[in-house]
C-alpha positions as a printed Julia matrix, in Angstrom:
104×3 Matrix{Float64}:
 -8.15   40.22   22.27
 -9.08   37.24   20.05
 -9.72   33.65   21.1
 -6.84   31.2    20.37
 -7.12   27.51   21.16
 -3.35   27.48   21.73
 -3.42   29.85   24.68
 -5.84   27.5    26.57
 -3.93   24.4    25.63
 -0.47   25.83   26.06
  1.68   23.34   28.03
 -1.08   20.59   27.76
 -0.08   17.11   26.73
 -2.66   14.44   26.44
 -2.34   11.81   29.11
 -3.23    9.01   26.73
  0.07    9.46   24.68
  2.02    9.37   28.06
  0.41    6.24   29.14
  1.25    4.64   25.84
  4.9     5.63   25.84
  6.17    2.37   27.53
  4.26    0.21   25.08
  5.45    2.23   22.18
  9.05    1.52   23.11
  8.49   -2.13   23.4
  6.84   -2.18   20.06
  9.64   -0.23   18.51
 12.23   -2.4    20.06
 10.47   -5.59   18.68
 10.24   -4.13   15.29
 13.85   -3.11   15.17
 14.83   -6.58   16.48
 12.87   -8.15   13.74
 13.7    -5.88   10.86
 16.63   -6.86    8.7
 16.23  -10.63    9.25
 15.74  -11.4     5.57
 19.23  -10.7     4.22
 21.38  -13.53    5.49
 24.29  -13.2     3.17
 25.2   -12.05   -0.33
 26.54  -14.41   -3.09
 27.61  -11.38   -5.2
 30.52   -9.09   -3.93
 29.28   -6.27   -6.01
 25.76   -6.39   -4.81
 27.02   -6.6    -1.26
 29.24   -3.47   -1.79
 26.3    -1.67   -3.28
 24.07   -2.49   -0.31
 26.68   -1.68    2.32
 28.54    1.3     0.82
 26.41    2.43   -2.2
 29.19    1.78   -4.79
 27.99    0.82   -8.2
 31.41   -0.61   -9.14
 30.37   -4.25   -9.12
 26.89   -3.89  -10.47
 25.32   -2.56  -13.8
 24.73    1.2   -13.2
 21.31    0.99  -15.02
 20.11   -1.53  -12.43
 21.05    0.47   -9.44
 17.69    2.26   -8.82
 15.7    -0.99   -9.0
 18.36   -2.89   -6.79
 18.22   -0.1    -4.27
 14.38   -0.35   -3.95
 14.64   -4.17   -3.73
 17.4    -4.23   -1.12
 15.78   -1.45    0.98
 12.43   -3.35    1.13
 14.37   -6.66    1.7
 16.29   -5.05    4.57
 13.28   -4.22    6.53
 10.96   -7.09    5.54
 10.13   -9.59    8.29
  8.27  -12.15    6.13
  8.64  -13.24    2.54
  5.15  -12.06    1.59
  6.2    -8.38    2.39
  8.21   -8.62   -0.97
  5.21   -9.54   -2.85
  4.47   -6.27   -4.57
  2.96   -5.73   -7.98
  5.56   -6.21  -10.69
  8.19   -7.61   -8.51
  7.52  -11.31   -9.47
  7.89  -13.04   -6.03
  7.71  -16.82   -6.58
  8.84  -19.95   -4.71
 11.74  -22.01   -5.99
 11.7   -25.85   -5.96
 14.07  -28.7    -5.67
 17.32  -27.85   -3.92
 16.29  -24.31   -3.43
 12.93  -24.97   -1.82
 12.15  -22.27    0.68
 13.78  -19.53   -1.32
 11.69  -16.78   -2.84
 13.38  -14.73   -5.62
 12.07  -11.39   -6.97
 12.83  -10.18  -10.48
């Protein structure tokens, strides 16, 4: 008969995790509520169809992988700076489009 840590801890659940469950649920609800607030509308029907249904009919197929990455990140971003990844070229616009931050 060998020693097994599982035999001693069988059925044991740390109480600290149970104590945090209500807080974790609130945090998760807040994150889900905030997520997806960056995409307000689409000015391009093909891009919208690609985002909603995955169809490549209205976009260039060679752009699909990069667009999928950009849209996925944008869909869960809460702040514009979350899109400021190396190589994505986040920059503010000016004049009539002040407050908009395109990526390329």
